[in-house]
N, C-alpha and C positions, 0 to 999 in steps of 0.2 A: 503493499500500500503505500509506504513512504517513497519508494522509487518511483511510483507512478506520479505522486504529488510532486517530486522533485522535477520530473520530466515537464509537468504542467508549468512549474515555475520558470523552467528554461524558456518555454514558449512565451510566457508573459514577459520575461526579460528581454527577449530577442525583439519584442514589439515596444517594449518601454523606451521611448526615445523622446520626441519633441512635441507630440500632439496627442490630444484625446483620441482614442480609437474611433475610426470612422463609424463602426457599427453603432456605438453609443450615440454619437452625434446624429446619425441618421434616425435612430429610434426616438430620440428626444424631439427632433423636427416633426416626425410622423405623429407622435403624441400630441404636439401642439396644434397640428393641422386637423387631426381627428377631433380634438376638443372643440375647435371652431365649427367643424361640421356638425357636431352634436348640438351645439348651442343654436344653429340654425336649422336644426332638424332635417339635415340632408342625409338621410340614410343611404340614398342612391350614390353618394359621394365617398363611401367608405374607402373603397380601394384607391379611387384616384387622389383623394385628400391624403391618404398614407403614402402614395407613391410621390406626390409633389413635396410633401413635408419632409419625406426621406431625402430627396435629391436636395431640396433646399438646405436641409440640416448638414449635409456633407459638403455642399458647394464652397463655403469659405476656405476650406483647405486646399483649394486649387492653387493657392499661393506657393505650394511646396515646389511648384514648377519654376518659380522665379529663382534662378540660381546662376552662377557664373564659374566657368572653369579657371578664370583668372583671378577671381576674388572669392576665396572660399568662405568668408563670412557674410556674404550677400544674402544667403538663404536664412541665416540667423536674423538678420535685420528685418526681413520682409515676411517671415512666417508670423502669423497673428499680428499682422500690420493693418493696412487699410481695408482688407477684405473682412476683418473681424470688428471694424469700427461700428459703433451704434448709428453713426451718422451715414454710413455707407449702405445701411439696410435697405432703404427705399430705392436706391440706385441699382443695387444688386437684384432686388425684386422684379424691377422692370426689365433688366437684361435678361434674367433667367426665364421670365415669363415669355419674352419674345422668342427664346429658344425652344421652349417646351409647349407653347399654345398649339402649335401645328399637330403635336402628338395627342393632345387631350381635347381638342375643341369639340369633339362629338360628345363628350361627357360633361363638360363645364365650360362656361363662357370666359372671356378674357379677364373679367373682374374676379371671378371666383379663382381662376388659376393664379392670378397675382396674389390674392389673398392667401391661399395655402402655401405657395412657395415662399413668400415673404415671412410668414409666420415661422416656417421651418428654418429659414435662414437666420431670423432674429434670435432663435434659441442657441445658435452655435457660439458666438462670442461670449454669451453670459455663462454658458456651461464651461467654456475654456477658462473663463476668469475664475472659476472655482478650483482650478488646479493651481500648480505652483510655477509654471513656466512663464507666465506673464503675457497679458493680452492688451494690446493698445485700444482699449474701448473708446476713448476719447479723441483719437486721431481725427482730424488734423489739428485739434486745438491743444493736444498734449501728447508727448511721447512717452507718457508714464505707462509702465507695464503693470497692469492690474493683476494681482494674484491674490486670491482669498485663501488659498492653501487648505482646502477642506476634503478634496477628493483626489485620488490617484488618477493618472491618465487612463489607467486600465482598472476597472473594479468589477470582477466577474459577477458578484452577487447582484450589484446594481443593474448591470447590463442584462444578464440572463432573465432576471425577474421581469424587467421591462420588456424584453423581447417576447416573452410568453404572454404577456398582457397584450401586447400589440398584435401577435399572431391571432389571439382569440378574438379580438375585436374585428380583424379583417375577415376571418372566416365565419364568424357568427353574425356579423353585421350588428352587433349589440353595442351602439355608440355609448350607451351609459356606462360601460365598462371603462371608458376614457377617464371618467372621474376617479376610478379606482388607480388607474395608471398615474393620474396627476398626484392623487393623495400619496402613492408610493414614492414619486420622485421627491416631493416635498418632505416627507417623513425621513427618507433616507438622508437628504442633504441636511436637514436639521440634526439628525444623529451625527453627521459628520462635523457639524458646527460644535455640538457638545463634546465630542471626542477631541477635536482640535483644542478647544478651551482646557480640557483636562490635561492634555499633553503640555500646553504652554504653562499652566499652573504648576505642574510637576516639575517642569524644567527650571522654573524660578526657584523652587524648593532646592533642587540639586545644586544650582548656582549659589544660593544662600550658604548651603553646606560647605561649599568650597571657599566661602569668604568673597565670593565675586559679587559685583553689583553691575550687571550689564544694563545699558539703556534700552535694549530691545532683545527679544527672544523670538525666533521663527521656529514654527512647528510645521512639518509637512508629512502627509501620510506615506508610508513606504508602499511600494506598488502593490496593487491587488487587494488591499485590505485597509480597514479603518482601526484596526487594533494596535498595530505597531507604527510609532511615528519617530521620525528623525528630527531632532532639535538642534538648532545652532545659535550660539550667541557669541559675542565678542567681548573680550576683557583684555584691555591693553592691545598689545600687538597681536594677539592670538585669537583664533576662532576655536570654540569648544563644541565638539559634535558627539552627541549622545543619542541613544535609542530609548524610547519609553513605551512599554506595553500597557495600554489603557484598557485593561479588561475590567472585571469585577473589582480586583485590587490593582493598584498601580505597581509595576515592575520596572526598576531602573536598570538599564544596561550602559553602564559608563563606556564611553567611546574614546576618541582620540582628540588631540589638540594639534592645531597646525598654524603657523605664523601667516598673518595676512600679507599678500604680496606688496612689496615696496620695489617699485620698478628701478629706482635709482640705485639701490644697494644690491638688489638681486641680479640686475643686468647693467653694470656700470659701463659696459662697452657699447650699449645701445644708443644710437643717434636719436635723440628725442624728437627730431623733426622727420624722421624716416616713417616709411608706411608701415613697418613693423610696430613702431611706437604708437601710431595712429590705430592700427588693429587692436592693439592691447586695450585701448580706450573704448573701442567698439565692443570688445568682448566684456570689459567691465560693466558697460551699460546693459548689455544683455543679461549678465549674471547678477545684476543688482549689487555689484561690488563684492560678491562672495568668491574672491580669487586667492589663490595661493600657488606657490612653486610646487610643482610635482616632485616629492622626494625620491620617486622611483626613476625618474627620467631627466636627463639634463635638458636645460632650456625649454622646459614645458611648463605651461600654466594651466591649472585645472579650475573647473567650476565646482566648488565643493558641495553645492546643494544637492547634488544627485551622486549616489554610490550604490554599489551592488548590496552591501549591508548598510543598514541605517545608522550604525555607530561608527562608521568609518568616514574619514575626512578625504579618502581617494576619490577622484572625480570619475564620472562616466565619460566625459568629454572634455577636451581642452584644446589649446592652441600650442604649436611648437614654433620656436624662434630659430633663426639661422644666423650665427654670429657673422659669417662672411657674406651675408646677403648684400646686394646693392640697395641703393637708397629707395628705390620703388618697388622692391620685392615684398609681397605679402606674406603673413605667417601662413602656416598650414593648419588645417582643422583636423583633429583626430578623435577617434572614439576608443575607449577602452573598457573591455568587459571580460570578466571572468566567470565561466559558468561551470567550475569544477564542482565535483560531487560534494566537498566539504562546505563550500559556500552555500550551496543550495540547502544542505541539511541544517547549517547554522540559521538560515533564515526561517526554515520550517520550525525549528525549535523556538525561534522568537516568537512566531505567530502562535504556537501551541502553548506557550508559557513554560516550555522545558528547557530553555536556554542554559540556565544555571546548572541543571543536572547534566547537560551535555559537555560541560567544560571539564 
């Protein structure tokens, strides 16, 4: 059984990268459009509303195609950018209605098509903002990356339950079940908020035990669950990373500390006017400043917000500098993942609350 669970964890880890999984986004979009159909008593629109909401819910992630071979950080800047902005929603609604109306015009008129597609599209950015990656909801008026840190980019319990409800609605045409789907979404996200607050409160206790007085503590769910949380706070020049299992009882899993990136002292050879120096600042904006030098690799900078195990400070991705690079050369973007059996078992022990006995 444990081996099967480990394999499932590997699959999740391979998917765990930069965006909420498209299945969940599509299901949330379908739920939004089905709710609208229910309110208007359009039982004949069940399948078409679900179809348009599904496509609308996934559409904003088409920004993943904005990338450049010459500039490896371009995709980081434009993912969850203008396509995810609240102000872009009506524009996207018109564009995708123009694309899809020819397919569905026999089932619903232009206005209805726009309504269902736009509702699905509108749900996407808000759900992404619930994760930790950061979403530019207020572009073009602000480039702030909104991240409420309450749900993992992949959460099987949330997604599978919602999938079952949407399938039942589509095949039974019982639109009233959409209310149950909405209640499930709201209740689960409320549970996420509660768990997030428990993790933050526990992290403050842990910092106090160490004699630390951080200004801010961040907590984010580890992937696939809302039981085990990764917490980060800064004290002086160091980030402190820990894991907290917020079950019936709180379980502390002390982690690692790592010094915050100081470009001047860590890379004294770097020309501050070079493209590599500018790329560091772009990566700093992307990671909200949670940067450190990778202790495992020379000339590498990591984003410590994400790691294979939540009590680790090692990053899942980062940038690599080249000392001999010319003035206009970009950094390279790299990902680091370790799916060895020991890592998977340790993570499973954290979820089940058996981590201490496994040491």
